[in-house]
Structures are given as C-alpha cells and as structure tokens.
ROSE-4610 file (N, C-alpha, C; in Angstrom, 1 decimal, always signed):
// ROSE-4610
residu = [X/X/X/X/X/X/X/X/X/X/X/X/X/X/X/X/X/X/X/X/X/X/X/X/X/X/X/X/X/X/X/X/X/X/X/X/X/X/X/X/X/X/X/X/X/X/X/X/X/X/X/X/X/X/X/X/X/X/X/X/X/X/X/X/X/X/X/X/X/X/X/X/X/X/X/X/X/X/X/X/X/X/X/X/X/X/X/X/X/X/X/X/X/X/X/X/X/X/X/X/X/X/X/X/X/X/X/X/X/X/X/X/X/X/X/X/X/X/X/X/X/X/X/X/X/X/X/X/X/X/X/X/X/X/X/X/X/X/X/X/X/X/X/X/X/X/X/X/X/X/X/X/X/X/X/X/X/X/X/X/X/X/X/X/X/X/X/X/X/X/X/X/X/X/X/X/X/X/X/X/X/X/X/X/X/X/X/X/X/X/X/X/X/X/X/X/X/X/X/X/X/X/X/X/X/X/X/X/X/X/X/X/X/X/X/X/X/X/X/X/X/X/X/X/X/X/X/X/X/X/X/X/X/X/X/X/X/X/X/X/X/X/X/X/X/X/X/X/X/X/X/X/X/X/X/X/X/X/X/X/X/X/X/X/X/X/X/X/X/X/X/X/X/X/X/X/X/X/X/X/X/X/X/X/X/X/X/X/X/X/X/X/X/X/X/X/X/X/X/X/X/X/X/X/X/X/X/X/X/X/X/X/X/X/X/X/X/X/X/X/X/X/X/X/X/X/X/X/X/X/X/X/X/X/X/X/X/X/X/X/X/X/X/X/X/X/X/X/X/X/X/X/X/X/X/X/X/X/X/X/X/X/X/X/X/X/X/X/X/X/X/X/X/X/X/X/X/X/X/X/X/X/X/X/X/X/X/X/X/X/X/X/X/X/X/X/X/X/X/X/X/X/X/X/X/X/X/X/X/X/X/X/X/X/X/X/X/X/X/X/X/X/X/X/X/X/X/X/X]
num = [1/1/1/2/2/2/3/3/3/4/4/4/5/5/5/6/6/6/7/7/7/8/8/8/9/9/9/10/10/10/11/11/11/12/12/12/13/13/13/14/14/14/15/15/15/16/16/16/17/17/17/18/18/18/19/19/19/20/20/20/21/21/21/22/22/22/23/23/23/24/24/24/25/25/25/26/26/26/27/27/27/28/28/28/29/29/29/30/30/30/31/31/31/32/32/32/33/33/33/34/34/34/35/35/35/36/36/36/37/37/37/38/38/38/39/39/39/40/40/40/41/41/41/42/42/42/43/43/43/44/44/44/45/45/45/46/46/46/47/47/47/48/48/48/49/49/49/50/50/50/51/51/51/52/52/52/53/53/53/54/54/54/55/55/55/56/56/56/57/57/57/58/58/58/59/59/59/60/60/60/61/61/61/62/62/62/63/63/63/64/64/64/65/65/65/66/66/66/67/67/67/68/68/68/69/69/69/70/70/70/71/71/71/72/72/72/73/73/73/74/74/74/75/75/75/76/76/76/77/77/77/78/78/78/79/79/79/80/80/80/81/81/81/82/82/82/83/83/83/84/84/84/85/85/85/86/86/86/87/87/87/88/88/88/89/89/89/90/90/90/91/91/91/92/92/92/93/93/93/94/94/94/95/95/95/96/96/96/97/97/97/98/98/98/99/99/99/100/100/100/101/101/101/102/102/102/103/103/103/104/104/104/105/105/105/106/106/106/107/107/107/108/108/108/109/109/109/110/110/110/111/111/111/112/112/112/113/113/113/114/114/114/115/115/115/116/116/116/117/117/117/118/118/118/119/119/119/120/120/120/121/121/121/122/122/122/123/123/123/124/124/124/125/125/125/126/126/126/127/127/127/128/128/128/129/129/129/130/130/130/131/131/131/132/132/132/133/133/133/134/134/134/135/135/135/136/136/136/137/137/137/138/138/138/139/139/139/140/140/140/141/141/141/142/142/142/143/143/143]
x = [-4.3/-3.2/-3.7/-3.0/-3.4/-3.7/-4.7/-5.2/-4.3/-3.5/-2.7/-1.4/-1.1/+0.2/-0.2/+0.6/+0.3/+1.0/+0.2/+0.8/+1.8/+1.8/+2.8/+4.2/+4.4/+5.7/+6.5/+5.8/+6.5/+5.9/+6.7/+6.2/+4.9/+4.0/+2.7/+2.8/+3.9/+4.1/+4.2/+4.7/+4.9/+3.8/+2.7/+1.6/+1.0/+0.8/+0.3/+1.2/+2.5/+3.5/+3.4/+3.2/+3.1/+1.8/+0.8/-0.5/-0.4/+0.2/+0.4/+1.3/+2.4/+3.3/+2.6/+1.8/+1.1/+0.1/-0.5/-1.4/-0.7/+0.5/+1.3/+1.8/+2.1/+2.5/+1.4/+0.2/-1.0/-1.2/-0.9/-1.1/+0.0/+1.2/+2.3/+2.0/+1.5/+1.2/+0.1/-0.9/-2.0/-1.5/-0.6/+0.0/+0.8/+1.6/+2.5/+1.6/+0.6/-0.3/-0.9/-1.3/-1.9/-0.8/+0.4/+1.5/+1.8/+1.8/+2.2/+1.1/-0.1/-1.2/-1.1/-0.3/-0.2/+1.3/+1.4/+2.7/+3.5/+4.8/+5.6/+5.8/+6.0/+6.2/+4.9/+3.7/+2.5/+2.4/+2.7/+2.7/+3.7/+4.9/+5.9/+5.6/+4.9/+4.5/+3.6/+2.8/+1.8/+2.4/+3.6/+4.2/+5.3/+5.5/+6.5/+7.9/+9.0/+10.3/+10.6/+10.2/+10.5/+9.6/+8.4/+7.5/+8.0/+8.6/+9.2/+10.4/+11.2/+12.3/+11.9/+10.8/+10.3/+9.8/+9.1/+8.5/+9.6/+10.6/+11.8/+12.5/+12.7/+13.4/+12.6/+11.3/+10.4/+10.4/+10.4/+10.4/+11.6/+12.8/+14.1/+14.3/+13.8/+13.9/+13.1/+11.9/+11.0/+11.6/+12.2/+12.8/+14.0/+14.8/+16.0/+15.5/+14.5/+13.9/+13.4/+12.7/+12.2/+13.4/+14.4/+15.6/+16.2/+16.2/+16.7/+15.9/+14.6/+13.8/+14.1/+14.2/+14.6/+15.9/+16.9/+18.1/+18.0/+17.2/+16.9/+16.2/+15.3/+14.6/+15.4/+16.5/+17.5/+18.6/+18.5/+19.5/+20.8/+20.8/+21.9/+21.7/+22.7/+22.6/+22.7/+21.6/+21.6/+22.5/+22.8/+23.6/+25.1/+25.4/+26.8/+26.8/+25.7/+25.5/+25.6/+26.0/+26.0/+24.7/+23.6/+22.3/+22.1/+22.8/+22.8/+23.3/+24.4/+25.0/+24.1/+23.5/+22.6/+21.4/+20.8/+19.7/+20.1/+21.3/+21.8/+22.0/+22.5/+22.7/+21.3/+20.3/+19.0/+18.4/+18.6/+18.1/+18.7/+20.0/+20.7/+20.0/+19.7/+19.0/+17.6/+17.0/+15.6/+15.6/+16.7/+16.8/+17.1/+17.9/+18.2/+16.9/+16.1/+14.8/+13.9/+13.9/+13.0/+13.4/+14.8/+15.2/+14.8/+14.9/+14.5/+13.0/+12.2/+10.7/+10.4/+11.2/+10.9/+11.3/+12.4/+12.7/+11.7/+11.1/+10.0/+8.8/+8.5/+7.3/+7.6/+8.8/+9.1/+8.5/+8.1/+7.5/+8.6/+8.2/+9.2/+8.9/+10.0/+9.9/+9.7/+8.7/+8.4/+9.1/+10.3/+11.1/+10.4/+9.7/+9.0/+8.0/+7.2/+6.2/+6.9/+8.0/+8.7/+9.2/+9.8/+10.3/+9.2/+8.0/+6.9/+6.4/+6.4/+6.0/+6.9/+8.2/+9.2/+9.2/+9.1/+9.0/+7.8/+6.6/+5.4/+5.4/+6.1/+6.2/+7.1/+8.0/+9.0/+8.4/+8.7/+8.3/+9.2/+8.7/+9.5/+9.3/+10.2/+10.0/+10.0/+10.8/+10.9/+9.6/+8.9/+7.6/+6.6/+6.5/+5.6/+6.0/+7.3/+7.8/+7.7/+7.9/+7.7/+6.3/+5.4/+3.9/+3.5/+4.0/+3.6/+4.4/+5.6/+6.4/+6.0/+5.4/+5.0/+3.7/+2.9/+1.6/+1.8/+1.5/+1.7/+0.8/+1.3/+0.5/-0.5/-1.7/-2.8/-2.9/-3.3/-3.4/-2.3/-1.1/+0.0/+0.6/+0.8/+1.5/+2.8/+3.7/+5.1/+5.3/+6.1/+6.4/+7.8]
y = [+4.7/+5.6/+6.9/+8.0/+9.3/+9.4/+10.1/+10.3/+11.2/+12.1/+13.1/+12.5/+11.3/+10.6/+9.9/+10.2/+9.6/+8.3/+7.2/+5.9/+5.7/+6.6/+6.5/+6.9/+7.4/+7.9/+6.7/+5.6/+4.4/+3.2/+2.0/+0.8/+0.3/-0.2/-0.6/-1.8/-2.6/-3.8/-3.5/-2.3/-2.0/-1.2/-1.0/-0.2/-0.8/-2.2/-2.8/-2.6/-2.7/-2.4/-1.0/-0.1/+1.3/+1.6/+1.0/+1.1/+0.6/-0.6/-1.2/-0.4/+0.2/+1.1/+2.3/+2.9/+4.1/+3.8/+2.7/+2.2/+2.0/+1.4/+1.2/+2.5/+3.5/+4.8/+5.5/+5.3/+5.9/+5.3/+3.9/+3.3/+3.8/+3.9/+4.4/+5.8/+6.7/+8.0/+8.1/+7.2/+7.2/+6.7/+5.7/+5.3/+6.4/+7.1/+8.1/+9.2/+9.6/+10.6/+10.2/+9.0/+8.4/+8.5/+8.1/+8.1/+9.5/+10.4/+11.8/+12.6/+12.1/+12.7/+12.6/+11.7/+11.5/+11.9/+12.6/+13.0/+11.8/+11.8/+10.7/+10.4/+11.5/+11.4/+10.8/+11.2/+10.7/+9.2/+8.8/+7.4/+6.6/+7.1/+6.3/+6.1/+7.1/+7.0/+5.9/+5.5/+4.5/+3.1/+3.0/+1.7/+1.3/+0.0/-0.5/-0.3/-0.4/-0.1/-1.0/-2.3/-3.2/-2.8/-2.4/-1.9/-0.6/+0.2/+1.5/+1.2/+0.2/-0.1/-0.7/-1.5/-2.0/-0.9/+0.0/+1.1/+2.0/+2.3/+3.1/+2.3/+1.0/+0.3/+0.2/+0.0/-0.1/+1.3/+2.3/+3.7/+4.0/+3.7/+4.0/+3.0/+1.8/+0.9/+1.4/+1.8/+2.3/+3.5/+4.4/+5.6/+5.3/+4.4/+4.0/+3.2/+2.4/+1.7/+2.7/+3.7/+4.7/+5.4/+5.7/+6.3/+5.4/+4.1/+3.1/+3.2/+3.3/+3.4/+4.7/+5.8/+7.1/+7.0/+6.4/+6.2/+5.5/+4.4/+3.6/+4.4/+5.3/+6.1/+7.2/+7.5/+8.5/+7.9/+6.6/+5.9/+5.5/+5.7/+5.3/+3.9/+3.1/+1.7/+1.7/+1.5/+1.5/+0.4/-0.6/-1.7/-1.2/-0.1/+0.4/+1.7/+2.0/+3.2/+2.8/+3.7/+3.4/+3.0/+3.3/+3.0/+1.5/+0.7/-0.8/-1.2/-0.7/-1.1/-0.6/+0.5/+1.0/+0.1/-0.4/-1.3/-2.6/-3.1/-4.3/-4.1/-3.0/-2.7/-2.7/-2.1/-2.0/-3.4/-4.3/-5.6/-6.4/-6.2/-6.8/-6.5/-5.2/-4.8/-5.3/-5.4/-6.0/-7.4/-8.2/-9.6/-9.7/-8.7/-8.8/-8.5/-7.5/-7.2/-8.4/-9.1/-10.3/-11.4/-11.6/-12.6/-12.3/-11.0/-10.6/-10.9/-10.5/-10.7/-12.2/-13.1/-14.5/-15.1/-14.6/-15.1/-14.7/-13.5/-13.1/-14.0/-14.4/-15.2/-16.7/-17.1/-18.5/-18.9/-20.1/-20.5/-20.7/-20.3/-20.4/-21.8/-22.4/-23.6/-23.4/-23.9/-23.9/-25.0/-24.7/-25.8/-26.6/-25.9/-26.6/-27.6/-27.1/-28.0/-29.2/-28.9/-30.0/-31.0/-30.6/-31.5/-32.4/-31.8/-32.5/-33.6/-33.2/-34.2/-35.4/-35.1/-36.2/-37.0/-36.4/-37.1/-38.0/-37.5/-38.3/-39.4/-39.2/-40.2/-41.4/-41.2/-42.2/-43.2/-44.4/-45.5/-45.5/-45.5/-45.5/-46.8/-47.7/-49.0/-49.0/-48.1/-48.1/-47.8/-46.8/-46.4/-47.6/-48.3/-49.5/-50.6/-50.9/-52.0/-51.6/-50.4/-50.0/-50.1/-49.8/-49.9/-51.3/-52.3/-53.7/-54.4/-54.0/-54.6/-54.3/-53.1/-52.7/-53.4/-53.7/-54.4/-55.9/-56.5/-57.9/-58.7/-59.8/-60.6/-61.4/-61.4/-62.1/-63.6/-64.4/-65.8/-66.6/-66.2/-66.9/-66.2/-67.0/-66.4/-67.0/-66.3/-66.7/-67.2/-68.2/-68.7/-68.4]
z = [+43.9/+43.6/+43.2/+43.5/+43.1/+41.6/+41.3/+40.0/+39.2/+39.8/+39.1/+38.6/+39.0/+38.4/+37.1/+36.1/+34.8/+34.8/+34.5/+34.5/+33.3/+32.4/+31.3/+31.8/+33.0/+33.5/+34.0/+34.3/+34.8/+34.2/+34.3/+33.7/+34.3/+33.6/+34.1/+35.0/+34.9/+35.7/+37.1/+37.5/+38.9/+39.5/+38.7/+39.2/+40.5/+40.6/+41.8/+43.0/+42.7/+43.8/+44.3/+43.4/+43.8/+44.6/+44.2/+44.9/+46.3/+46.5/+47.8/+48.6/+48.0/+48.7/+49.2/+48.4/+48.8/+50.0/+49.9/+51.0/+52.3/+52.2/+53.4/+54.0/+53.1/+53.6/+54.3/+53.8/+54.5/+55.9/+56.0/+57.3/+58.3/+57.8/+58.6/+59.1/+58.2/+58.5/+59.6/+59.5/+60.4/+61.8/+61.8/+63.1/+63.8/+62.9/+63.5/+64.0/+63.4/+63.9/+65.2/+65.3/+66.6/+67.7/+67.4/+68.4/+68.8/+67.9/+68.1/+68.9/+68.9/+69.6/+71.1/+71.6/+73.0/+73.4/+74.4/+74.9/+75.3/+74.9/+75.2/+76.7/+77.4/+78.9/+79.5/+79.1/+79.6/+79.3/+78.1/+77.7/+78.5/+78.7/+79.4/+80.9/+81.5/+82.9/+83.2/+82.2/+82.3/+82.1/+81.6/+81.3/+82.4/+82.5/+83.3/+82.6/+83.3/+82.7/+81.5/+81.6/+80.5/+79.3/+79.5/+78.4/+77.8/+78.7/+78.2/+77.3/+77.7/+76.8/+75.5/+75.5/+74.2/+73.3/+73.9/+73.1/+72.5/+73.3/+72.8/+71.7/+71.9/+70.8/+69.5/+69.7/+68.5/+67.8/+68.5/+68.0/+67.2/+67.8/+67.2/+66.0/+66.1/+65.0/+63.8/+64.1/+63.0/+62.3/+63.1/+62.6/+61.7/+62.1/+61.3/+60.1/+60.2/+59.0/+58.0/+58.4/+57.5/+56.8/+57.6/+57.0/+55.9/+56.2/+55.2/+53.9/+54.1/+52.9/+52.1/+52.9/+52.3/+51.5/+52.1/+51.4/+50.1/+50.1/+48.9/+47.9/+48.3/+47.3/+46.7/+47.4/+46.9/+46.0/+45.9/+45.1/+45.8/+47.1/+48.0/+48.5/+48.4/+48.9/+50.5/+51.2/+52.6/+53.3/+52.5/+53.1/+53.3/+52.6/+52.7/+53.6/+54.2/+55.0/+56.5/+57.4/+58.8/+59.4/+58.7/+59.3/+59.4/+58.6/+58.7/+60.1/+60.5/+61.8/+62.9/+62.7/+63.8/+63.9/+62.8/+62.9/+63.5/+63.2/+63.9/+65.4/+65.8/+67.2/+67.9/+67.3/+67.9/+68.0/+66.9/+67.0/+68.1/+68.4/+69.5/+70.8/+71.0/+72.3/+72.3/+71.2/+71.1/+71.6/+71.2/+71.6/+73.1/+73.6/+75.0/+75.8/+75.4/+76.1/+76.0/+74.8/+74.7/+75.6/+75.8/+76.7/+78.2/+78.5/+79.9/+80.1/+79.1/+79.1/+79.2/+78.5/+78.5/+79.9/+80.5/+81.8/+82.8/+82.6/+83.6/+83.5/+82.2/+82.0/+82.4/+82.5/+82.8/+84.2/+84.3/+85.6/+86.6/+87.8/+88.9/+89.6/+90.1/+90.8/+92.3/+92.8/+94.3/+94.9/+95.5/+96.1/+97.2/+98.0/+99.1/+98.6/+97.6/+97.0/+96.3/+95.6/+94.9/+95.9/+97.0/+98.0/+98.6/+98.8/+99.4/+98.4/+97.1/+96.1/+96.1/+96.1/+96.1/+97.3/+98.5/+99.8/+99.8/+99.4/+99.4/+98.4/+97.3/+96.2/+96.6/+97.5/+97.8/+98.8/+98.7/+99.6/+100.8/+102.0/+103.2/+103.9/+103.7/+104.3/+105.9/+106.5/+107.9/+108.6/+108.1/+108.7/+108.7/+107.6/+107.6/+108.5/+108.5/+109.4/+110.9/+111.2/+112.6/+113.1/+112.2/+112.5/+112.8/+111.9/+112.0/+113.1/+113.4/+114.4/+115.8/+116.1/+117.4/+117.8/+116.8/+117.1/+117.2/+118.4/+118.5/+117.6/+117.1/+116.2/+117.1/+116.6/+117.4/+116.9/+117.9/+117.5/+118.1/+118.1/+118.6/+119.8/+120.8/+122.0/+122.1/+122.5/+122.7/+124.1/+124.3/+125.6/+126.0]
C-alpha cells in the first residue's frame, strides 16, 4: 500500500482488504494499458465474428462493472441504478454467445456413417439362407 496514506485514517482491520484492492487496481490498470496499446480495428480484423462479439461483450461488461464500483465508492447504491439492468442485459447476450459457441463445438452426426454402422450391425437372415439354399447339399442325392 502507498506509504503516504496514514493507517490511522481508517480502521486497521481493513488494511489487508485495501492492500488487495490496490493490487487488483494495479492489475486492471496494466491490462487496460495492454488493451489500449493495440488499435481496436486492428484487433477486430484478426478475430472471427463470434470472437469479435465476445471481445465487445467482455469490454462493455468490464466498463459497466467498473462504473458499478465507482458508484459504490461514491456512496450510491448501484443496485438501484440503471447500471444494474445494463449488466443483466449484457449477461443475457453473453449467454447467447456462449450457446452459439457451444453449438459450434458440438459434434456433428455423420448420417451416412451411422446408417452403415446400423446396417452392418443388424443380422440379415435372408442373405445367409440364400447362400446355403443355392448350394446343393453333398452326400445325398434326390430322386
């Protein structure tokens, strides 16, 4: 934690939480700098449409989440703010994109191969009977 903050200004019980919070903020800042170093259009051109949608949703969710935290730090209850509905709307779209991605990953049924498996697994009595009935039995002659 920064040395210029006097620990007597806040209860000592929350010091560990504040240190962890400051560390998290540093991580977020580092990630944002990394993301901002690359042009958005350049990044989107390299991605497939589904990946573009995922990136856009994650970005807007992160932005609204940070606004949620900002509201909380200002003493405003974010649960009573329109940002809550916005986060729920974004989660709905995230779930839709996830469903689409899961459908894409699902294995496809090869109907031709499946029918061959079934056909070969079934016993065909006619084919065996035809083979044995066409061949005359040896040893006995009919009169």
